[in-house]
A tleap script that builds the chain and sets N, CA, C and O, in Angstrom:
source leaprc.protein.ff14SB
mol = sequence {
  NMET LYS GLU ASN GLU THR VAL ASN GLU ASP
  ILE VAL PHE THR LEU SER LYS PRO VAL VAL
  SER GLY ASP GLN THR ILE THR SER VAL VAL
  LEU ASP PHE GLU SER LEU THR GLY ASP ASP
  LEU LEU ALA ILE GLU ARG GLN TYR ASN ALA
  ILE SER ALA ARG THR ARG ASP VAL ALA PRO
  VAL LYS GLU THR SER LYS GLN PHE LEU SER
  PHE VAL VAL ALA LYS ALA ALA GLY LEU GLN
  VAL GLU ASP LEU GLN ARG PHE SER ALA LYS
  ASP PHE ALA LYS LEU THR LEU ARG ALA GLN
  ASN PHE LEU LEU CGLY
}
set mol.1.N position { 248.821 -24.981 -7.461 }
set mol.1.CA position { 247.772 -25.553 -6.597 }
set mol.1.C position { 246.879 -24.311 -6.125 }
set mol.1.O position { 247.325 -23.165 -6.069 }
set mol.2.N position { 245.756 -24.618 -5.839 }
set mol.2.CA position { 244.801 -23.619 -5.410 }
set mol.2.C position { 244.763 -23.584 -3.960 }
set mol.2.O position { 245.168 -24.536 -3.293 }
set mol.3.N position { 244.257 -22.448 -3.409 }
set mol.3.CA position { 244.267 -22.374 -1.850 }
set mol.3.C position { 243.219 -23.444 -1.401 }
set mol.3.O position { 242.209 -23.687 -2.062 }
set mol.4.N position { 243.543 -24.073 -0.211 }
set mol.4.CA position { 242.694 -24.994 0.468 }
set mol.4.C position { 242.906 -26.426 -0.249 }
set mol.4.O position { 242.324 -27.416 0.196 }
set mol.5.N position { 243.705 -26.501 -1.303 }
set mol.5.CA position { 243.983 -27.855 -1.926 }
set mol.5.C position { 244.683 -28.671 -0.928 }
set mol.5.O position { 245.563 -28.144 -0.247 }
set mol.6.N position { 244.382 -29.889 -0.779 }
set mol.6.CA position { 245.060 -30.760 0.256 }
set mol.6.C position { 246.030 -31.624 -0.483 }
set mol.6.O position { 245.777 -32.097 -1.591 }
set mol.7.N position { 247.266 -31.834 0.232 }
set mol.7.CA position { 248.299 -32.646 -0.225 }
set mol.7.C position { 248.639 -33.428 1.069 }
set mol.7.O position { 249.146 -32.860 2.037 }
set mol.8.N position { 248.332 -34.806 1.054 }
set mol.8.CA position { 248.585 -35.524 2.162 }
set mol.8.C position { 248.120 -34.931 3.510 }
set mol.8.O position { 248.890 -34.829 4.466 }
set mol.9.N position { 246.895 -34.566 3.545 }
set mol.9.CA position { 246.254 -33.915 4.835 }
set mol.9.C position { 246.764 -32.521 5.019 }
set mol.9.O position { 246.302 -31.825 5.923 }
set mol.10.N position { 247.652 -32.093 4.248 }
set mol.10.CA position { 248.148 -30.545 4.496 }
set mol.10.C position { 247.379 -29.671 3.651 }
set mol.10.O position { 246.708 -30.100 2.713 }
set mol.11.N position { 247.462 -28.452 3.962 }
set mol.11.CA position { 246.756 -27.429 3.309 }
set mol.11.C position { 247.699 -26.456 2.573 }
set mol.11.O position { 248.583 -25.925 3.246 }
set mol.12.N position { 247.608 -26.183 1.329 }
set mol.12.CA position { 248.417 -25.307 0.508 }
set mol.12.C position { 247.651 -24.031 0.473 }
set mol.12.O position { 246.493 -23.916 0.072 }
set mol.13.N position { 248.490 -22.995 0.977 }
set mol.13.CA position { 247.868 -21.624 1.003 }
set mol.13.C position { 248.806 -20.890 -0.086 }
set mol.13.O position { 250.035 -20.868 -0.005 }
set mol.14.N position { 248.140 -20.360 -0.996 }
set mol.14.CA position { 248.819 -19.501 -2.118 }
set mol.14.C position { 248.762 -18.032 -1.701 }
set mol.14.O position { 247.684 -17.474 -1.495 }
set mol.15.N position { 249.906 -17.434 -1.585 }
set mol.15.CA position { 249.960 -15.965 -1.071 }
set mol.15.C position { 249.409 -15.127 -2.183 }
set mol.15.O position { 249.587 -15.462 -3.354 }
set mol.16.N position { 248.723 -14.012 -1.842 }
set mol.16.CA position { 248.206 -13.037 -2.693 }
set mol.16.C position { 249.376 -12.251 -3.321 }
set mol.16.O position { 249.253 -11.803 -4.461 }
set mol.17.N position { 250.447 -12.080 -2.648 }
set mol.17.CA position { 251.700 -11.290 -3.045 }
set mol.17.C position { 252.933 -12.170 -2.647 }
set mol.17.O position { 253.101 -12.495 -1.472 }
set mol.18.N position { 253.744 -12.531 -3.585 }
set mol.18.CA position { 254.928 -13.204 -3.254 }
set mol.18.C position { 255.943 -12.437 -2.350 }
set mol.18.O position { 256.027 -11.212 -2.430 }
set mol.19.N position { 256.728 -13.176 -1.475 }
set mol.19.CA position { 257.581 -12.619 -0.508 }
set mol.19.C position { 258.950 -13.235 -0.831 }
set mol.19.O position { 259.078 -14.437 -1.060 }
set mol.20.N position { 260.049 -12.290 -0.840 }
set mol.20.CA position { 261.393 -12.692 -1.150 }
set mol.20.C position { 262.077 -12.922 0.187 }
set mol.20.O position { 262.025 -12.038 1.042 }
set mol.21.N position { 262.739 -14.106 0.419 }
set mol.21.CA position { 263.534 -14.462 1.495 }
set mol.21.C position { 264.806 -14.913 1.015 }
set mol.21.O position { 264.913 -15.997 0.441 }
set mol.22.N position { 265.883 -14.065 1.235 }
set mol.22.CA position { 267.094 -14.450 0.721 }
set mol.22.C position { 267.099 -14.673 -0.808 }
set mol.22.O position { 266.654 -13.762 -1.507 }
set mol.23.N position { 267.492 -15.633 -1.308 }
set mol.23.CA position { 267.449 -16.032 -2.738 }
set mol.23.C position { 266.215 -16.725 -3.144 }
set mol.23.O position { 266.092 -17.114 -4.305 }
set mol.24.N position { 265.294 -16.903 -2.267 }
set mol.24.CA position { 264.038 -17.673 -2.482 }
set mol.24.C position { 262.807 -16.743 -2.562 }
set mol.24.O position { 262.680 -15.778 -1.809 }
set mol.25.N position { 261.943 -17.068 -3.474 }
set mol.25.CA position { 260.716 -16.301 -3.577 }
set mol.25.C position { 259.557 -17.256 -3.069 }
set mol.25.O position { 259.342 -18.328 -3.634 }
set mol.26.N position { 258.832 -16.830 -1.996 }
set mol.26.CA position { 257.778 -17.662 -1.413 }
set mol.26.C position { 256.494 -17.264 -1.979 }
set mol.26.O position { 256.015 -16.158 -1.728 }
set mol.27.N position { 255.869 -18.184 -2.791 }
set mol.27.CA position { 254.576 -17.898 -3.400 }
set mol.27.C position { 253.421 -18.756 -2.837 }
set mol.27.O position { 252.265 -18.481 -3.156 }
set mol.28.N position { 253.697 -19.793 -2.004 }
set mol.28.CA position { 252.797 -20.588 -1.285 }
set mol.28.C position { 253.458 -21.251 -0.121 }
set mol.28.O position { 254.680 -21.384 -0.057 }
set mol.29.N position { 252.627 -21.666 0.796 }
set mol.29.CA position { 253.033 -22.362 1.975 }
set mol.29.C position { 252.195 -23.618 2.128 }
set mol.29.O position { 251.019 -23.655 1.764 }
set mol.30.N position { 252.858 -24.691 2.699 }
set mol.30.CA position { 252.083 -25.901 3.062 }
set mol.30.C position { 251.991 -25.941 4.609 }
set mol.30.O position { 252.988 -25.942 5.330 }
set mol.31.N position { 250.800 -25.972 5.029 }
set mol.31.CA position { 250.512 -25.880 6.445 }
set mol.31.C position { 250.298 -27.330 7.014 }
set mol.31.O position { 249.305 -27.978 6.682 }
set mol.32.N position { 251.150 -27.778 7.791 }
set mol.32.CA position { 251.173 -29.168 8.368 }
set mol.32.C position { 250.802 -29.014 9.822 }
set mol.32.O position { 251.610 -29.341 10.691 }
set mol.33.N position { 249.615 -28.531 10.123 }
set mol.33.CA position { 249.249 -28.489 11.540 }
set mol.33.C position { 249.197 -29.713 12.274 }
set mol.33.O position { 249.470 -29.785 13.472 }
set mol.34.N position { 248.794 -30.819 11.451 }
set mol.34.CA position { 248.622 -32.067 12.131 }
set mol.34.C position { 250.007 -32.647 12.703 }
set mol.34.O position { 249.973 -33.484 13.605 }
set mol.35.N position { 251.078 -32.250 12.235 }
set mol.35.CA position { 252.364 -32.856 12.707 }
set mol.35.C position { 252.787 -32.128 13.920 }
set mol.35.O position { 253.711 -32.620 14.568 }
set mol.36.N position { 252.207 -30.951 14.347 }
set mol.36.CA position { 252.612 -30.280 15.470 }
set mol.36.C position { 252.339 -31.265 16.776 }
set mol.36.O position { 251.346 -31.987 16.857 }
set mol.37.N position { 253.304 -31.187 17.713 }
set mol.37.CA position { 253.097 -31.953 18.865 }
set mol.37.C position { 253.097 -30.943 20.161 }
set mol.37.O position { 253.406 -29.755 20.064 }
set mol.38.N position { 252.729 -31.541 21.312 }
set mol.38.CA position { 252.623 -30.758 22.511 }
set mol.38.C position { 253.928 -30.070 22.844 }
set mol.38.O position { 253.902 -28.969 23.394 }
set mol.39.N position { 255.131 -30.697 22.520 }
set mol.39.CA position { 256.489 -30.186 22.658 }
set mol.39.C position { 256.542 -29.016 21.805 }
set mol.39.O position { 256.960 -27.970 22.302 }
set mol.40.N position { 256.168 -29.042 20.556 }
set mol.40.CA position { 256.074 -27.872 19.704 }
set mol.40.C position { 255.434 -26.685 20.255 }
set mol.40.O position { 255.994 -25.589 20.243 }
set mol.41.N position { 254.251 -26.883 20.746 }
set mol.41.CA position { 253.436 -25.843 21.340 }
set mol.41.C position { 254.102 -25.232 22.598 }
set mol.41.O position { 254.085 -24.017 22.795 }
set mol.42.N position { 254.645 -26.049 23.381 }
set mol.42.CA position { 255.452 -25.643 24.545 }
set mol.42.C position { 256.587 -24.802 24.162 }
set mol.42.O position { 256.859 -23.792 24.811 }
set mol.43.N position { 257.239 -25.156 23.175 }
set mol.43.CA position { 258.431 -24.278 22.646 }
set mol.43.C position { 258.010 -23.003 22.135 }
set mol.43.O position { 258.615 -21.957 22.372 }
set mol.44.N position { 256.825 -23.102 21.333 }
set mol.44.CA position { 256.255 -21.772 20.850 }
set mol.44.C position { 255.886 -20.875 22.001 }
set mol.44.O position { 256.171 -19.677 21.993 }
set mol.45.N position { 255.238 -21.473 23.009 }
set mol.45.CA position { 254.935 -20.602 24.066 }
set mol.45.C position { 256.006 -20.011 24.820 }
set mol.45.O position { 255.840 -18.922 25.368 }
set mol.46.N position { 257.127 -20.660 24.895 }
set mol.46.CA position { 258.385 -20.133 25.452 }
set mol.46.C position { 258.854 -18.964 24.536 }
set mol.46.O position { 259.214 -17.914 25.068 }
set mol.47.N position { 258.864 -19.088 23.302 }
set mol.47.CA position { 259.295 -18.074 22.362 }
set mol.47.C position { 258.294 -16.762 22.498 }
set mol.47.O position { 258.751 -15.619 22.487 }
set mol.48.N position { 256.950 -17.032 22.620 }
set mol.48.CA position { 255.958 -16.140 22.817 }
set mol.48.C position { 256.106 -15.246 24.139 }
set mol.48.O position { 256.018 -14.019 24.179 }
set mol.49.N position { 256.354 -16.123 25.224 }
set mol.49.CA position { 256.582 -15.448 26.559 }
set mol.49.C position { 257.767 -14.548 26.502 }
set mol.49.O position { 257.694 -13.411 26.968 }
set mol.50.N position { 258.955 -15.044 25.901 }
set mol.50.CA position { 260.117 -14.118 25.802 }
set mol.50.C position { 259.798 -12.918 25.093 }
set mol.50.O position { 260.287 -11.867 25.506 }
set mol.51.N position { 259.010 -12.911 24.029 }
set mol.51.CA position { 258.786 -11.598 23.361 }
set mol.51.C position { 257.774 -10.820 24.148 }
set mol.51.O position { 257.860 -9.594 24.222 }
set mol.52.N position { 256.857 -11.466 24.711 }
set mol.52.CA position { 255.784 -10.768 25.533 }
set mol.52.C position { 256.418 -10.029 26.777 }
set mol.52.O position { 256.031 -8.922 27.153 }
set mol.53.N position { 257.380 -10.713 27.348 }
set mol.53.CA position { 258.140 -10.084 28.524 }
set mol.53.C position { 258.795 -8.768 28.093 }
set mol.53.O position { 258.810 -7.812 28.867 }
set mol.54.N position { 259.349 -8.701 26.843 }
set mol.54.CA position { 260.062 -7.555 26.428 }
set mol.54.C position { 259.041 -6.469 25.842 }
set mol.54.O position { 259.296 -5.269 25.950 }
set mol.55.N position { 257.926 -6.911 25.245 }
set mol.55.CA position { 257.067 -5.924 24.651 }
set mol.55.C position { 255.967 -5.486 25.672 }
set mol.55.O position { 255.348 -4.432 25.531 }
set mol.56.N position { 255.747 -6.391 26.753 }
set mol.56.CA position { 254.679 -6.176 27.690 }
set mol.56.C position { 253.255 -6.235 26.967 }
set mol.56.O position { 252.292 -5.552 27.317 }
set mol.57.N position { 253.257 -7.116 25.948 }
set mol.57.CA position { 252.056 -7.325 25.214 }
set mol.57.C position { 251.636 -8.902 25.388 }
set mol.57.O position { 251.998 -9.842 24.681 }
set mol.58.N position { 250.823 -8.922 26.463 }
set mol.58.CA position { 250.353 -10.265 26.959 }
set mol.58.C position { 248.910 -10.409 26.624 }
set mol.58.O position { 248.081 -9.560 26.954 }
set mol.59.N position { 248.613 -11.511 25.953 }
set mol.59.CA position { 247.242 -11.862 25.669 }
set mol.59.C position { 246.605 -12.740 26.709 }
set mol.59.O position { 247.242 -13.712 27.115 }
set mol.60.N position { 245.429 -12.491 27.167 }
set mol.60.CA position { 244.905 -13.347 28.296 }
set mol.60.C position { 244.841 -14.816 27.778 }
set mol.60.O position { 245.092 -15.715 28.581 }
set mol.61.N position { 244.543 -15.099 26.571 }
set mol.61.CA position { 244.361 -16.390 25.909 }
set mol.61.C position { 245.375 -16.360 24.760 }
set mol.61.O position { 245.161 -15.676 23.759 }
set mol.62.N position { 246.501 -17.118 24.907 }
set mol.62.CA position { 247.455 -17.004 23.895 }
set mol.62.C position { 247.005 -17.412 22.438 }
set mol.62.O position { 247.508 -16.914 21.431 }
set mol.63.N position { 245.995 -18.379 22.425 }
set mol.63.CA position { 245.520 -18.814 21.073 }
set mol.63.C position { 244.774 -17.753 20.356 }
set mol.63.O position { 244.338 -17.955 19.222 }
set mol.64.N position { 244.610 -16.610 20.991 }
set mol.64.CA position { 243.886 -15.501 20.296 }
set mol.64.C position { 244.953 -14.327 19.919 }
set mol.64.O position { 244.552 -13.337 19.307 }
set mol.65.N position { 246.286 -14.457 20.289 }
set mol.65.CA position { 247.269 -13.523 19.988 }
set mol.65.C position { 247.895 -13.864 18.594 }
set mol.65.O position { 248.286 -14.993 18.294 }
set mol.66.N position { 247.946 -12.814 17.807 }
set mol.66.CA position { 248.496 -12.865 16.450 }
set mol.66.C position { 250.071 -13.211 16.520 }
set mol.66.O position { 250.636 -13.841 15.626 }
set mol.67.N position { 250.659 -12.776 17.572 }
set mol.67.CA position { 252.079 -13.008 17.781 }
set mol.67.C position { 252.287 -14.489 18.052 }
set mol.67.O position { 253.171 -15.096 17.448 }
set mol.68.N position { 251.544 -15.058 18.892 }
set mol.68.CA position { 251.556 -16.497 19.234 }
set mol.68.C position { 251.258 -17.381 18.039 }
set mol.68.O position { 251.938 -18.359 17.729 }
set mol.69.N position { 250.212 -16.965 17.412 }
set mol.69.CA position { 249.680 -17.661 16.215 }
set mol.69.C position { 250.690 -17.702 15.030 }
set mol.69.O position { 250.858 -18.671 14.289 }
set mol.70.N position { 251.310 -16.559 14.963 }
set mol.70.CA position { 252.488 -16.469 13.957 }
set mol.70.C position { 253.557 -17.603 14.202 }
set mol.70.O position { 254.008 -18.295 13.289 }
set mol.71.N position { 253.885 -17.712 15.414 }
set mol.71.CA position { 254.887 -18.811 15.698 }
set mol.71.C position { 254.300 -20.160 15.368 }
set mol.71.O position { 255.079 -20.992 14.901 }
set mol.72.N position { 253.005 -20.505 15.547 }
set mol.72.CA position { 252.265 -21.730 15.239 }
set mol.72.C position { 252.321 -21.991 13.647 }
set mol.72.O position { 252.600 -23.107 13.207 }
set mol.73.N position { 252.057 -20.962 12.867 }
set mol.73.CA position { 252.000 -20.940 11.499 }
set mol.73.C position { 253.397 -21.229 10.987 }
set mol.73.O position { 253.590 -22.119 10.158 }
set mol.74.N position { 254.311 -20.527 11.448 }
set mol.74.CA position { 255.793 -20.672 11.033 }
set mol.74.C position { 256.228 -22.103 11.361 }
set mol.74.O position { 256.983 -22.641 10.551 }
set mol.75.N position { 255.881 -22.726 12.350 }
set mol.75.CA position { 256.312 -23.944 12.664 }
set mol.75.C position { 255.668 -24.916 11.808 }
set mol.75.O position { 256.335 -25.832 11.327 }
set mol.76.N position { 254.356 -24.790 11.560 }
set mol.76.CA position { 253.599 -25.716 10.660 }
set mol.76.C position { 253.968 -25.578 9.290 }
set mol.76.O position { 253.862 -26.527 8.513 }
set mol.77.N position { 254.418 -24.395 8.923 }
set mol.77.CA position { 254.937 -24.234 7.524 }
set mol.77.C position { 256.350 -24.420 7.225 }
set mol.77.O position { 256.767 -24.427 6.067 }
set mol.78.N position { 257.124 -24.577 8.286 }
set mol.78.CA position { 258.542 -24.823 8.139 }
set mol.78.C position { 259.273 -23.478 7.696 }
set mol.78.O position { 260.280 -23.528 6.990 }
set mol.79.N position { 258.712 -22.233 8.151 }
set mol.79.CA position { 259.209 -21.005 7.836 }
set mol.79.C position { 259.852 -20.268 8.981 }
set mol.79.O position { 259.602 -20.640 10.127 }
set mol.80.N position { 260.635 -19.282 8.769 }
set mol.80.CA position { 261.068 -18.422 9.889 }
set mol.80.C position { 259.945 -17.438 10.167 }
set mol.80.O position { 259.367 -16.884 9.232 }
set mol.81.N position { 259.634 -17.217 11.404 }
set mol.81.CA position { 258.608 -16.173 11.716 }
set mol.81.C position { 258.857 -14.799 11.179 }
set mol.81.O position { 257.896 -14.054 10.988 }
set mol.82.N position { 260.028 -14.429 10.933 }
set mol.82.CA position { 260.375 -13.162 10.305 }
set mol.82.C position { 259.866 -13.116 8.932 }
set mol.82.O position { 259.416 -12.071 8.462 }
set mol.83.N position { 259.921 -14.217 8.270 }
set mol.83.CA position { 259.391 -14.254 6.809 }
set mol.83.C position { 257.899 -14.192 6.798 }
set mol.83.O position { 257.294 -13.446 6.028 }
set mol.84.N position { 257.310 -14.977 7.653 }
set mol.84.CA position { 255.791 -14.935 7.769 }
set mol.84.C position { 255.302 -13.440 8.083 }
set mol.84.O position { 254.290 -12.998 7.539 }
set mol.85.N position { 255.988 -12.755 8.894 }
set mol.85.CA position { 255.550 -11.320 9.311 }
set mol.85.C position { 255.722 -10.367 8.241 }
set mol.85.O position { 255.207 -9.250 8.297 }
set mol.86.N position { 256.464 -10.782 7.209 }
set mol.86.CA position { 256.603 -9.874 5.992 }
set mol.86.C position { 255.514 -10.272 4.933 }
set mol.86.O position { 255.484 -9.677 3.856 }
set mol.87.N position { 254.689 -11.193 5.200 }
set mol.87.CA position { 253.571 -11.506 4.303 }
set mol.87.C position { 252.581 -10.303 4.272 }
set mol.87.O position { 252.658 -9.489 5.193 }
set mol.88.N position { 251.644 -10.121 3.273 }
set mol.88.CA position { 250.751 -9.150 3.282 }
set mol.88.C position { 249.861 -9.327 4.543 }
set mol.88.O position { 249.740 -10.401 5.132 }
set mol.89.N position { 249.257 -8.180 4.897 }
set mol.89.CA position { 248.392 -8.179 6.086 }
set mol.89.C position { 247.202 -9.294 5.917 }
set mol.89.O position { 246.824 -10.060 6.803 }
set mol.90.N position { 246.746 -9.219 4.706 }
set mol.90.CA position { 245.579 -10.169 4.415 }
set mol.90.C position { 246.046 -11.591 4.534 }
set mol.90.O position { 245.405 -12.413 5.190 }
set mol.91.N position { 247.169 -11.887 3.898 }
set mol.91.CA position { 247.660 -13.288 4.050 }
set mol.91.C position { 248.016 -13.721 5.411 }
set mol.91.O position { 247.689 -14.820 5.859 }
set mol.92.N position { 248.762 -12.751 6.126 }
set mol.92.CA position { 249.079 -13.075 7.456 }
set mol.92.C position { 247.802 -13.311 8.271 }
set mol.92.O position { 247.701 -14.330 8.953 }
set mol.93.N position { 246.839 -12.410 8.219 }
set mol.93.CA position { 245.552 -12.630 8.977 }
set mol.93.C position { 244.885 -13.898 8.697 }
set mol.93.O position { 244.402 -14.568 9.610 }
set mol.94.N position { 244.837 -14.264 7.440 }
set mol.94.CA position { 244.146 -15.496 7.018 }
set mol.94.C position { 244.919 -16.838 7.655 }
set mol.94.O position { 244.340 -17.823 8.110 }
set mol.95.N position { 246.346 -16.643 7.578 }
set mol.95.CA position { 247.013 -17.893 8.040 }
set mol.95.C position { 246.930 -18.001 9.565 }
set mol.95.O position { 246.809 -19.107 10.092 }
set mol.96.N position { 246.993 -16.888 10.277 }
set mol.96.CA position { 246.901 -16.880 11.686 }
set mol.96.C position { 245.560 -17.360 12.235 }
set mol.96.O position { 245.441 -18.008 13.275 }
set mol.97.N position { 244.413 -16.923 11.317 }
set mol.97.CA position { 243.211 -17.365 11.686 }
set mol.97.C position { 243.059 -18.914 11.542 }
set mol.97.O position { 242.396 -19.584 12.334 }
set mol.98.N position { 243.705 -19.410 10.501 }
set mol.98.CA position { 243.673 -20.903 10.309 }
set mol.98.C position { 244.358 -21.609 11.490 }
set mol.98.O position { 243.950 -22.685 11.928 }
set mol.99.N position { 245.361 -20.988 11.954 }
set mol.99.CA position { 246.085 -21.677 13.085 }
set mol.99.C position { 245.172 -21.625 14.297 }
set mol.99.O position { 245.064 -22.626 15.004 }
set mol.100.N position { 244.506 -20.501 14.574 }
set mol.100.CA position { 243.567 -20.298 15.632 }
set mol.100.C position { 242.523 -21.361 15.512 }
set mol.100.O position { 242.292 -22.055 16.502 }
set mol.101.N position { 241.844 -21.564 14.357 }
set mol.101.CA position { 240.780 -22.435 14.164 }
set mol.101.C position { 241.266 -23.987 14.397 }
set mol.101.O position { 240.544 -24.846 14.903 }
set mol.102.N position { 242.510 -24.185 13.976 }
set mol.102.CA position { 243.104 -25.567 14.319 }
set mol.102.C position { 243.292 -25.819 15.734 }
set mol.102.O position { 243.005 -26.914 16.217 }
set mol.103.N position { 243.813 -24.755 16.502 }
set mol.103.CA position { 244.013 -24.915 17.948 }
set mol.103.C position { 242.806 -25.008 18.688 }
set mol.103.O position { 242.724 -25.799 19.627 }
set mol.104.N position { 241.743 -24.184 18.315 }
set mol.104.CA position { 240.489 -23.988 19.084 }
set mol.104.C position { 239.232 -24.766 18.518 }
set mol.104.O position { 238.197 -24.937 19.162 }
set mol.105.N position { 239.440 -25.179 17.332 }
set mol.105.CA position { 238.283 -25.799 16.540 }
set mol.105.C position { 237.912 -27.112 16.863 }
set mol.105.O position { 236.990 -27.660 16.259 }
savepdb mol mol.pdb
quit
């Protein structure tokens, strides 16, 4: 599938560089932002706040923080955030921008 191709209202994003996670190679992700709920965002915010407290890296608007957005993408794609953070910088930036556009658009 090509980037931006839709499958049941989801967006398939093809990675520019595959990532190995355990015995699985990730070559694309399906972003299902529409299935996220308010409870999901509150849980993501708790995760973000716990990390921010340790790192003292607090964004005035969470929806502009790459860290916060990485949790949103991971949840929408059914990935572990640690896997997502190993994606190429270009793929990571594109995915977090899509999450930001979804939340603020």
